N, C-alpha and C positions, 0 to 999 in steps of 0.2 A: 716850845714843845709841840710835837705832832699830835693832832687829834687822835684819840684812841680809837682804833678800828676793832681790835680784838681784846677781850678780857679773858684770860686763862685762869681757871680756878683750880687750885690744888688744895685738897683737904688732907691733913696729916695727923696721925696719932701714933706716937712711938715709932718713928721711922728713921732713927739716927743712923742705922746701918746703910741706908741708901739715899737719904735726902740730899746730901751734898753732891754726890755724883749725878743724881737725877736732875737736880737743879742746873748743874753745869751743862748737861746734855741739852736741857730745854733752853737755857740761855744762849748757847751756841746756835741752836736752831732758830731762835728768835732774831739773833743778830744779822741773819742773812736777809731779813725782810725789810722792806722799804716803807713800812707804815707803822703807826703807833700801836704799841702793845703794853698792856698792864698785866702783871702776874699777881693774882690775889692768892696769898697763902694763908690758909686758916688752920691754926693749931688747936686741936681739940683737947687741950689740957694735958699734953704729953708730960711724962715724968722720966724719960730716958735720955734726956739731953737734946731732944729735937727742939724744944722751946728755946733753949740757950743758943742753938745753932741759928734759929730764925732771928733771935735778938741781934746776933752778930752779923747777919746778912745785910749788907749795905749795897743796894742796887737801885738806880732811879726808877726802874720799871716795877719794883716790888711794892705791893700794898700788903700790910700785915694785919691779921686779925687774931687775937689771942682770946680763946674761950676760957672763962674761969672755971668751967665745969664741962664734962663731956656731953656735948649736945647731940651726938650722933652725926653720921655723915650728912644726912638730910638737913639737920638743923644748921650745920656749918655752911652747906651750899646755899641755903636760903639767905643767910646773912651776907654771903658774897654777892648773890644776885641783887640784893637791895642796894649795894654800893657800887656795883659795876658801872663803868662809863663807856664801854665799847659799843660798837654797832652790832657786834656778834659776841656771844659768850660761849666759851668752850670749857667743859668739865673734863679734867684729865687727871687720872690717878698717877701719882709720882712714885709708884712702887716698882718701876722698871719692867712691868709686864707688857707695857705698850711702848712703841717707839714714838718719839715726838713727831716724826713725819706724818703720823696719822692725823695730827692736828690740822696740818695744812691741806691734806687730802680732803678732810671734812669741810674745811673752810672753802676750798675751791668748788666743792660740790654744791654748797648752799648758795654761793655767789652766782653760780651758773644756772640755777633753777629757781622756781618759785617756792621751794621748800622753806618751812619755818624751823625744821629740825633735821639734822643729818647725824646718823649713828655710824660709828666705826665698827663694823661687824667682824667678829672673830670667825664666824662661820663662813664668811665669804673669802677669807684668806686661806689659800689652799694648803699652806704648810703648818697650820695651827695644830698643836698637839695638846691634849688635855690630860691633866693629872687626876682630877677627881670627876669620875663619870657621873656621880650623883648630882654634882653641880651642873654638869653639862646638860643632862637630861632634864633637870629642873628648869634651866633657862629655856630649853626647847619647849617644854610644856607651857611655861608662863607666856612665852612669846606667842605660842599657838592660841592660847586663850585670848590674848590681846587682839590678835588678828581676827578671831571669830567675833569678838564683842565690839570692836571698834572699826572694823572694815579695813584694817591695814594689811600690808603684805611684807612683814618684817622677818628677819632671821635671828636677830640678837638684841632684844630689848634691854638686856642687862649690861651691855658694854659700858666700859668706863671712859670711853671717848664719845662725848656728846656735844654737838655744836647747835646753837640756837640763834635765831633772830632775837636779839635781846629786847627790843621794843615789844615784840609779840609776847615774849616770855614774861615780862614784868607785869602784864595785865592778868596773869593767871595766879589765883591764890593757891598756894601749896600747903598741904597739911602734914605730910610725913616727915619724920625726923631721923629715921634709920636708913639702912640700905634700900628699903622699899621705895625711897624717893626716886631711885633709878627707874622704876616702873611707873610711878605716879607721873613723872615728867612726860613720859611717852603717852600715857593715857590722856593726860590733860591737854597736850598739844593736839591730839586727835579729836578730843571732845570739843575743842575750840575751833575746829575746822582747819587746823594747820596741816599742810602736807609734810610727810615724814619720808626721807630718803635714806639710803645707806651707801657706804663705800667700804671697801675692805680695810682691815686694820691688822697689822702683824701683832701676834700675841705669843708671849713666852711665859706661861703660868709659873708662879712660885708656890712652894709648899707651905704648909702651916709652920714648919720649922724655920722657914725663911721670913715669917711674919704675916702670912695670909690670915685674915681676920674673919673671913666669911664662915658663918654657921649655916650650912646648907638647909637643914630641915626647918629651923626656926625662921631664918630669913625668907625661905620659900613660902611658908605659911603666911607670914606677915605681908609679903608681896602679893600673894593671891588675894588676900583680904582687901588690900587697897585697890587692886584691879577691879574687883567686884563692887566695892563700895563706891568708887567713882562712877562706874557705869550705871548703877541702879539707885544710888542714893544722893550723890553729889552731882546734881545735874544742872543747877543754876549757874549762870555766868555773871 
């Protein structure tokens, strides 16, 4: 078996409408690569058939984690980080908003630089269209706050395509369990002195009727709290 170079983390909750097709697209994309890949799929206690689909998914690259309760996206990602074996770890949402090609663009960027994290930015992709402007401006605001407090120059801290140097990431204690982990990851990498870069990532947003789970105001407030908390209160390494 090839040494694992890349660990790809997918967190799923009630995604039966898209998970099979999403996995097939990702699998085909991975098959073109000449290095070891593990796909860690974390089911967050789905009740719509997603869990049954994952049980039936037999593929040598797939590592399965079944949560007995909903731990939140952040709680699920932390479990995946703990068991990941790759040189690099990539968080990728399997909801078909992002194309799998963004994974390899981010990987290429992190390999070619001294970056510890590469974000697939929706704002750098020229053809991105947004459905919910409140979400868009919320991300712009939170990213601006991060840039001001942590000295970064980012455009999209909330992207669901994030690539990390896994050895570097494993040394960082993470506290968030919800969607706010997206922002905590960026803040903690910066706090630990890791360089953060970006590449463009194609993005086709889905609506709430198509399964979008984000609650803009609530998630935005929780994310702002964690950004401020890490900067002013969680300073020890």
